[in-house]
C-alpha positions in Angstrom: 100.4 83.8 80.1 97.9 86.2 78.6 94.6 86.5 80.4 91.3 87.4 78.8 89.3 90.3 80.2 87.0 87.8 81.9 89.9 86.0 83.5 91.4 89.3 84.8 88.1 90.3 86.3 87.7 86.9 88.0 91.2 86.9 89.4 90.8 90.5 90.6 87.7 89.5 92.5 89.5 86.5 94.1 92.2 88.9 95.2 89.7 91.4 96.6 88.1 88.6 98.5 91.5 87.6 99.9 92.1 91.3 100.9 88.8 91.4 102.8 89.5 88.1 104.5 92.9 89.3 105.6 91.5 92.5 106.9 89.0 90.5 109.0 91.8 88.4 110.3 93.7 91.5 111.3 90.7 92.8 113.2 90.2 89.5 114.9 93.9 89.3 115.9 93.7 92.9 117.3 90.8 91.9 119.5 92.8 88.8 120.6 95.8 91.1 121.4 98.0 89.3 118.8 99.5 92.6 117.6 102.3 91.2 115.4 99.8 89.1 113.5 97.5 92.2 113.2 100.3 94.1 111.5 101.1 91.1 109.3 97.5 90.5 108.1 96.9 94.3 107.7 99.8 94.5 105.3 98.8 91.4 103.3 95.3 92.8 103.0 96.7 95.8 101.3 99.0 93.6 99.1 96.1 91.5 97.9 94.0 94.6 97.1 96.9 96.1 95.2 97.4 93.0 93.2 93.6 92.9 92.5 93.9 96.3 90.9 97.1 95.6 89.0 95.8 92.4 87.4 93.1 94.4 85.7 95.9 96.0 83.6 97.5 92.7 83.0 100.3 93.4 85.5 101.1 90.6 87.9 104.4 91.2 89.8 105.6 88.4 92.0 107.7 90.4 94.4 106.3 92.8 96.9 108.6 95.6 95.7 107.3 95.0 92.2 103.7 95.6 93.3 104.7 98.9 94.9 106.7 100.0 91.8 103.9 99.1 89.4 101.3 100.9 91.4 103.4 104.0 91.4 104.0 103.8 87.6 100.6 102.7 86.4 98.2 104.3 89.0 99.8 107.0 91.1 101.7 108.7 88.3 98.6 108.7 86.2 96.5 110.1 89.1 94.2 107.0 89.3 95.1 106.7 93.0 95.9 109.8 95.1 99.5 111.0 95.3 101.1 109.7 98.4 99.3 106.3 98.3 102.5 104.4 97.4 104.4 106.1 100.2 101.7 104.8 102.6 102.0 101.3 101.1 105.8 101.6 101.7 105.1 102.6 105.3 102.8 99.7 106.0 105.3 97.4 104.3 108.0 98.6 106.6 105.7 98.2 109.6 105.1 94.6 108.6 108.8 93.9 108.1 109.7 95.5 111.4 107.0 93.6 113.2 107.8 90.2 111.6 111.6 90.3 111.7 112.8 92.8 114.3 112.7 90.6 117.4 113.5 93.3 120.0 110.8 95.6 118.7 107.7 95.6 121.0 104.6 95.7 118.9 101.9 97.2 121.0 98.2 97.9 120.6 98.8 101.4 119.3 101.2 100.2 116.6 98.8 97.5 115.5 95.8 99.9 115.5 97.8 102.4 113.4 98.7 99.8 110.9 95.2 98.4 110.7 93.7 101.9 110.2 96.2 102.6 107.4 95.4 99.3 105.8 91.7 100.1 105.8 92.4 103.5 104.2 94.6 102.1 101.5 92.2 99.3 100.7 89.4 101.8 100.2 91.6 103.8 97.8 92.6 100.6 95.9 89.0 99.3 95.7 87.8 102.7 94.4 90.4 102.7 91.7 89.5 99.1 90.9 85.9 100.0 90.4 86.9 102.8 88.0 89.0 100.4 85.9 86.2 97.9 85.9 83.7 100.6 84.7 86.0 101.6 81.9 86.4 97.9 80.9 82.6 97.4 80.8 82.1 100.5 78.6 84.2 98.9 75.9 
């Protein structure tokens, strides 16, 4: 399915809204000492923000690895997002996988706070890149 520019912008905004909602959920769960859920929601906030950026270029990977790969190719390699951003996304992805599936791992407050902090940093990077892409679209 090919999306119009208007549809891409609308879908991107929906995904940014989801990212912001997931980030609020992560903060709420941190306050409630639900640290595994904090890690999970932090990761998904980043995923939604990444997908909000990618859709502006007509890129809509279904798999999480595809999101990471396409960000590297289309945004990091072209210096639209800072070098090392995709490595940070990989780190937060691994933190989420460990937290969700590694039963013996104890997820404590520090681990959850670190993940949430990294998520906030990444979301700002992704939102800044998104605004640059939107500005370039609006100039056309």
